[in-house]
N, CA and C atoms as a LAMMPS dump frame, in Angstrom:
ITEM: TIMESTEP
0
ITEM: NUMBER OF ATOMS
360
ITEM: BOX BOUNDS ff ff ff
-5.0000000000000000e+02 5.0000000000000000e+02
-5.0000000000000000e+02 5.0000000000000000e+02
-5.0000000000000000e+02 5.0000000000000000e+02
ITEM: ATOMS id mol type element x y z
1 1 1 N 416.509 -321.709 430.686
2 1 2 C 415.229 -322.203 430.823
3 1 3 C 414.808 -322.401 429.934
4 2 1 N 415.339 -322.296 428.902
5 2 2 C 414.893 -321.668 427.231
6 2 3 C 414.307 -323.012 426.463
7 3 1 N 413.57 -323.664 426.321
8 3 2 C 413.051 -324.511 425.516
9 3 3 C 412.747 -325.474 426.571
10 4 1 N 411.567 -325.233 427.365
11 4 2 C 411.737 -326.363 428.601
12 4 3 C 410.085 -326.375 428.181
13 5 1 N 409.715 -326.12 427.912
14 5 2 C 408.307 -326.1 427.624
15 5 3 C 407.435 -327.733 427.362
16 6 1 N 407.192 -328.036 427.999
17 6 2 C 406.369 -329.148 428.134
18 6 3 C 405.18 -329.654 427.744
19 7 1 N 405.006 -331.354 426.606
20 7 2 C 403.954 -331.331 426.101
21 7 3 C 403.118 -331.957 427.23
22 8 1 N 401.704 -332.818 426.854
23 8 2 C 400.982 -332.763 427.85
24 8 3 C 401.846 -334.732 427.934
25 9 1 N 402.571 -335.265 426.482
26 9 2 C 402.876 -336.675 426.696
27 9 3 C 403.875 -336.383 427.722
28 10 1 N 404.794 -335.08 427.577
29 10 2 C 406.176 -335.053 428.79
30 10 3 C 405.264 -335.277 430.307
31 11 1 N 404.554 -334.691 430.241
32 11 2 C 403.99 -334.471 431.645
33 11 3 C 403.33 -335.509 431.945
34 12 1 N 402.831 -336.322 431.29
35 12 2 C 402.266 -337.445 431.426
36 12 3 C 403.393 -337.95 432.448
37 13 1 N 404.381 -338.332 431.236
38 13 2 C 405.289 -339.067 431.449
39 13 3 C 405.889 -338.999 432.972
40 14 1 N 406.659 -337.806 432.771
41 14 2 C 406.365 -337.122 434.442
42 14 3 C 405.465 -337.588 435.984
43 15 1 N 404.576 -337.895 435.001
44 15 2 C 403.291 -337.771 436.432
45 15 3 C 403.508 -339.865 436.624
46 16 1 N 403.853 -340.557 435.462
47 16 2 C 403.901 -341.768 435.389
48 16 3 C 405.306 -341.811 436.795
49 17 1 N 405.764 -341.049 436.474
50 17 2 C 407.916 -341.668 437.308
51 17 3 C 407.014 -341.025 438.714
52 18 1 N 405.853 -339.912 438.701
53 18 2 C 406.196 -339.546 440.262
54 18 3 C 404.941 -340.526 441.395
55 19 1 N 404.163 -340.861 440.089
56 19 2 C 403.289 -342.565 440.977
57 19 3 C 404.394 -343.141 442.254
58 20 1 N 405.12 -343.628 441.467
59 20 2 C 405.932 -344.574 442.644
60 20 3 C 407.304 -345.07 441.548
61 21 1 N 407.585 -345.745 442.545
62 21 2 C 409.241 -346.565 441.914
63 21 3 C 408.942 -347.221 440.424
64 22 1 N 410.032 -346.909 439.222
65 22 2 C 409.612 -347.314 437.823
66 22 3 C 410.123 -349.05 438.151
67 23 1 N 409.145 -349.741 437.602
68 23 2 C 409.245 -350.983 437.495
69 23 3 C 410.993 -351.331 436.624
70 24 1 N 411.492 -352.536 436.161
71 24 2 C 412.243 -352.596 435.111
72 24 3 C 412.323 -352.073 433.246
73 25 1 N 410.914 -352.377 433.898
74 25 2 C 410.558 -351.635 432.44
75 25 3 C 409.94 -350.574 432.211
76 26 1 N 410.818 -349.521 431.439
77 26 2 C 409.32 -348.443 431.982
78 26 3 C 408.299 -348.281 430.682
79 27 1 N 406.756 -347.607 430.769
80 27 2 C 406.532 -347.927 430.251
81 27 3 C 406.591 -347.111 428.878
82 28 1 N 405.584 -347.459 427.568
83 28 2 C 405.505 -346.678 426.178
84 28 3 C 405.385 -345.211 426.556
85 29 1 N 405.223 -344.361 427.141
86 29 2 C 405.349 -342.78 427.549
87 29 3 C 406.281 -342.301 427.918
88 30 1 N 407.191 -342.81 429.122
89 30 2 C 408.499 -343.058 429.639
90 30 3 C 409.177 -342.999 427.985
91 31 1 N 409.223 -344.258 427.77
92 31 2 C 410.194 -344.066 426.561
93 31 3 C 410.347 -343.433 425.455
94 32 1 N 409.066 -343.012 425.35
95 32 2 C 409.573 -342.465 424.301
96 32 3 C 409.593 -340.123 424.669
97 33 1 N 409.972 -340.284 425.687
98 33 2 C 409.937 -338.567 425.992
99 33 3 C 411.296 -338.896 427.092
100 34 1 N 411.488 -339.892 427.233
101 34 2 C 413.176 -340.104 428.193
102 34 3 C 414.223 -339.456 427.709
103 35 1 N 414.687 -339.229 426.531
104 35 2 C 414.984 -339.112 426.164
105 35 3 C 415.276 -337.431 426.509
106 36 1 N 414.511 -336.465 426.205
107 36 2 C 414.652 -334.914 426.453
108 36 3 C 414 -335.182 427.786
109 37 1 N 413.79 -335.356 428.294
110 37 2 C 412.951 -334.898 429.639
111 37 3 C 414.32 -335.088 430.785
112 38 1 N 415.432 -336.682 430.238
113 38 2 C 416.513 -336.63 430.664
114 38 3 C 417.246 -335.314 430.419
115 39 1 N 417.574 -334.778 428.978
116 39 2 C 418.22 -333.906 428.573
117 39 3 C 418.064 -332.022 429.408
118 40 1 N 417.105 -332.538 429.629
119 40 2 C 416.436 -331.219 430.431
120 40 3 C 416.493 -331.372 431.917
121 41 1 N 417.374 -332.212 432.602
122 41 2 C 417.513 -332.803 433.856
123 41 3 C 415.834 -332.979 434.838
124 42 1 N 415.362 -333.489 433.849
125 42 2 C 413.928 -333.678 434.522
126 42 3 C 413.568 -335.137 435.28
127 43 1 N 414.408 -336.091 435.155
128 43 2 C 414.491 -337.554 434.978
129 43 3 C 415.725 -337.988 435.182
130 44 1 N 415.775 -338.839 435.691
131 44 2 C 417.581 -339.334 435.64
132 44 3 C 417.658 -341.043 435.505
133 45 1 N 418.526 -341.295 435.421
134 45 2 C 418.34 -343.047 435.15
135 45 3 C 419.812 -343.183 436.181
136 46 1 N 418.804 -344.218 437.349
137 46 2 C 419.933 -344.408 438.837
138 46 3 C 421.22 -345.238 438.084
139 47 1 N 421.833 -346.271 438.966
140 47 2 C 422.781 -346.458 438.395
141 47 3 C 422.276 -348.385 438.432
142 48 1 N 421.312 -348.713 438.754
143 48 2 C 420.915 -349.552 438.28
144 48 3 C 419.921 -350.128 437.695
145 49 1 N 419.901 -348.548 436.314
146 49 2 C 419.106 -348.206 435.284
147 49 3 C 417.753 -348.157 435.538
148 50 1 N 417.364 -347.641 436.463
149 50 2 C 415.823 -347.847 436.528
150 50 3 C 416.189 -345.854 436.371
151 51 1 N 414.525 -345.735 435.791
152 51 2 C 414.467 -344.104 436.124
153 51 3 C 413.365 -343.158 436.702
154 52 1 N 414.113 -342.537 437.067
155 52 2 C 413.209 -341.445 438.31
156 52 3 C 413.412 -339.951 438.669
157 53 1 N 412.558 -339.475 438.943
158 53 2 C 412.252 -337.881 438.966
159 53 3 C 413.441 -337.509 439.157
160 54 1 N 414.131 -336.083 438.859
161 54 2 C 414.946 -334.841 439.665
162 54 3 C 413.808 -334.258 440.347
163 55 1 N 415.044 -333.71 441.527
164 55 2 C 414.006 -332.777 442.451
165 55 3 C 413.511 -331.751 441.531
166 56 1 N 414.16 -331.549 440.209
167 56 2 C 413.807 -330.555 439.059
168 56 3 C 412.359 -330.701 438.542
169 57 1 N 412.085 -332.243 438.575
170 57 2 C 411.209 -332.686 437.585
171 57 3 C 409.757 -332.655 438.557
172 58 1 N 409.981 -332.947 440.081
173 58 2 C 409.328 -333.332 441.329
174 58 3 C 408.378 -331.181 440.948
175 59 1 N 409.578 -331.04 440.594
176 59 2 C 409.082 -329.246 441.568
177 59 3 C 408.386 -328.491 440.075
178 60 1 N 408.395 -328.847 439.019
179 60 2 C 407.755 -328.519 437.74
180 60 3 C 406.603 -329.551 437.472
181 61 1 N 406.626 -330.161 438.76
182 61 2 C 404.704 -330.776 438.419
183 61 3 C 404.266 -330.313 439.437
184 62 1 N 405.06 -330.342 440.707
185 62 2 C 403.849 -329.306 441.577
186 62 3 C 403.176 -328.159 441.037
187 63 1 N 405.021 -327.294 440.774
188 63 2 C 403.978 -325.996 439.984
189 63 3 C 403.089 -326.048 439.233
190 64 1 N 402.755 -327.138 438.251
191 64 2 C 401.876 -327.595 437.225
192 64 3 C 400.572 -327.472 438.197
193 65 1 N 400.642 -328.618 439.169
194 65 2 C 399.568 -328.493 440.094
195 65 3 C 398.973 -326.966 440.438
196 66 1 N 399.985 -326.39 440.63
197 66 2 C 399.341 -325.058 441.598
198 66 3 C 398.511 -324.015 440.217
199 67 1 N 399.023 -324.681 439.265
200 67 2 C 398.105 -324.062 438.262
201 67 3 C 397.224 -324.021 437.689
202 68 1 N 397.298 -326.142 437.542
203 68 2 C 395.739 -326.232 437.676
204 68 3 C 395.137 -325.804 438.746
205 69 1 N 394.987 -325.546 439.547
206 69 2 C 394.442 -325.561 440.707
207 69 3 C 393.668 -324.079 441.061
208 70 1 N 394.798 -323.013 440.403
209 70 2 C 394.35 -321.546 440.399
210 70 3 C 393.208 -321.785 438.919
211 71 1 N 393.812 -322.535 438.11
212 71 2 C 392.569 -322.089 437.006
213 71 3 C 390.994 -322.775 437.437
214 72 1 N 391.233 -324.143 438.476
215 72 2 C 390.113 -324.435 438.83
216 72 3 C 389.394 -323.748 440.366
217 73 1 N 390.136 -323.087 440.364
218 73 2 C 389.402 -322.09 441.04
219 73 3 C 388.881 -320.563 441.169
220 74 1 N 389.381 -320.33 439.479
221 74 2 C 388.639 -319.554 438.849
222 74 3 C 387.59 -319.617 438.491
223 75 1 N 386.761 -321.058 438.425
224 75 2 C 385.132 -321.341 437.795
225 75 3 C 385.419 -321.548 438.964
226 76 1 N 385.416 -322.023 439.504
227 76 2 C 385.046 -322.883 441.101
228 76 3 C 385.42 -322.645 442.362
229 77 1 N 385.121 -321.375 443.357
230 77 2 C 385.565 -321.491 444.385
231 77 3 C 385.846 -322.325 445.256
232 78 1 N 385.208 -323.658 445.098
233 78 2 C 384.699 -324.48 446.211
234 78 3 C 385.542 -325.839 445.424
235 79 1 N 386.761 -325.525 444.69
236 79 2 C 387.083 -326.857 443.851
237 79 3 C 388.122 -327.377 444.9
238 80 1 N 388.334 -328.633 445.037
239 80 2 C 388.943 -329.29 445.728
240 80 3 C 390.688 -328.759 444.967
241 81 1 N 391.567 -328.589 446.575
242 81 2 C 393.157 -328.43 445.97
243 81 3 C 393.445 -329.267 446.928
244 82 1 N 394.558 -330.121 446.435
245 82 2 C 395.332 -330.087 447.549
246 82 3 C 396.137 -329.793 448.537
247 83 1 N 396.108 -330.025 450.072
248 83 2 C 396.838 -329.759 451.126
249 83 3 C 397.974 -329.223 450.702
250 84 1 N 399.253 -329.741 449.891
251 84 2 C 400.139 -328.754 450.107
252 84 3 C 400.4 -327.68 449.05
253 85 1 N 399.253 -328.056 447.792
254 85 2 C 399.445 -326.819 447.021
255 85 3 C 398.561 -325.906 447.167
256 86 1 N 397.632 -325.99 448.969
257 86 2 C 396.653 -324.952 448.936
258 86 3 C 397.637 -324.107 450.076
259 87 1 N 398.828 -324.83 450.648
260 87 2 C 399.585 -324.33 451.385
261 87 3 C 400.512 -323.255 450.484
262 88 1 N 401.067 -323.952 449.784
263 88 2 C 402.3 -322.789 448.975
264 88 3 C 401.098 -321.932 448.9
265 89 1 N 400.107 -322.072 447.865
266 89 2 C 399.563 -320.603 447.27
267 89 3 C 399.146 -319.669 448.399
268 90 1 N 398.507 -320.29 449.207
269 90 2 C 398.575 -319.519 450.307
270 90 3 C 399.441 -318.861 451.554
271 91 1 N 400.782 -319.159 451.323
272 91 2 C 402.107 -318.813 451.597
273 91 3 C 402.193 -317.677 450.338
274 92 1 N 402.278 -317.925 449.324
275 92 2 C 402.435 -317.025 448.041
276 92 3 C 401.747 -315.884 447.942
277 93 1 N 400.317 -316.128 449.325
278 93 2 C 399.628 -315.149 449.015
279 93 3 C 398.423 -314.577 447.302
280 94 1 N 398.735 -315.677 447.34
281 94 2 C 397.836 -316.415 445.664
282 94 3 C 396.86 -316.579 446.285
283 95 1 N 396.076 -317.585 447.106
284 95 2 C 394.261 -317.612 447.735
285 95 3 C 394.102 -317.618 449.013
286 96 1 N 393.212 -317.023 449.734
287 96 2 C 393.082 -317.119 450.565
288 96 3 C 391.382 -318.111 451.066
289 97 1 N 391.245 -318.468 452.009
290 97 2 C 390.42 -319.737 452.748
291 97 3 C 388.521 -318.501 452.399
292 98 1 N 387.85 -319.38 452.215
293 98 2 C 386.624 -318.229 452.35
294 98 3 C 386.047 -319.079 453.473
295 99 1 N 385.168 -318.511 453.729
296 99 2 C 383.979 -318.906 455.566
297 99 3 C 383.492 -320.075 455.197
298 100 1 N 382.739 -319.892 453.679
299 100 2 C 382.092 -320.796 453.75
300 100 3 C 382.463 -322.059 452.507
301 101 1 N 383.559 -322.226 452.813
302 101 2 C 384.721 -323.216 452.631
303 101 3 C 385.576 -323.181 451.303
304 102 1 N 386.551 -323.943 450.823
305 102 2 C 387.019 -323.644 449.793
306 102 3 C 388.005 -322.137 449.642
307 103 1 N 388.427 -321.438 448.093
308 103 2 C 389.686 -320.615 448.924
309 103 3 C 388.967 -320.226 447.446
310 104 1 N 389.363 -317.973 448.056
311 104 2 C 389.47 -317.897 446.983
312 104 3 C 390.748 -316.508 445.981
313 105 1 N 390.853 -316.553 444.821
314 105 2 C 392.042 -316.118 444.567
315 105 3 C 392.639 -314.721 444.258
316 106 1 N 393.548 -314.623 445.029
317 106 2 C 393.55 -313.352 445.48
318 106 3 C 394.057 -312.039 443.85
319 107 1 N 393.978 -310.491 444.14
320 107 2 C 394.416 -310.097 442.807
321 107 3 C 396.234 -310.59 442.741
322 108 1 N 397.261 -310.741 443.399
323 108 2 C 397.939 -311.133 443.116
324 108 3 C 398.45 -312.443 441.594
325 109 1 N 397.385 -313.798 442.588
326 109 2 C 397.105 -314.547 441.975
327 109 3 C 396.532 -314.747 440.382
328 110 1 N 395.56 -313.482 440.619
329 110 2 C 395.063 -314.01 439.522
330 110 3 C 396.458 -312.868 437.761
331 111 1 N 397.274 -312.369 438.83
332 111 2 C 398.294 -311.413 438.389
333 111 3 C 399.371 -313.123 437.79
334 112 1 N 399.018 -313.329 438.49
335 112 2 C 400.53 -314.464 438.151
336 112 3 C 399.791 -315.429 437.056
337 113 1 N 398.099 -315.578 437.035
338 113 2 C 397.376 -316.789 435.747
339 113 3 C 397.538 -315.931 434.897
340 114 1 N 397.278 -314.562 434.924
341 114 2 C 397.426 -314.017 433.625
342 114 3 C 398.942 -313.737 432.725
343 115 1 N 399.536 -313.688 433.564
344 115 2 C 401.472 -313.875 433.196
345 115 3 C 401.776 -315.284 432.614
346 116 1 N 401.45 -316.163 433.423
347 116 2 C 401.386 -318.092 433.343
348 116 3 C 400.67 -317.942 431.316
349 117 1 N 399.228 -317.437 431.458
350 117 2 C 398.84 -317.541 430.206
351 117 3 C 399.416 -316.554 429.008
352 118 1 N 400.455 -315.465 429.303
353 118 2 C 400.059 -314.352 428.396
354 118 3 C 401.734 -315.057 427.738
355 119 1 N 402.593 -315.984 428.319
356 119 2 C 403.689 -316.905 428.418
357 119 3 C 403.23 -317.763 427.296
358 120 1 N 402.036 -318.293 427.027
359 120 2 C 401.711 -319.412 426.74
360 120 3 C 401.869 -319.593 425.34
């Protein structure tokens, strides 16, 4: 797991691939980052030469969305949280629903976010 800290540009490249099947020619963002992301096993080349996300790449983007949701909820408890992210964070006891709508971050969620910030 060492040296797996990604730049914003590398996350953007993964995001381009997540949106759907890559066309025959990849965009510049994916092209710039393909070698490193492939080396980290976050993207792969198919037999037909198309570039796609690996399961590890999908997981990394999902976790990034989870961390982003926690950050958004720290400033606005009514912030929109995608259903899959809310379900995951709820199962992990990082958030709980509020009666008036939205979510509240639990102590466990705050500790996790503090740990993530400390590592960054």
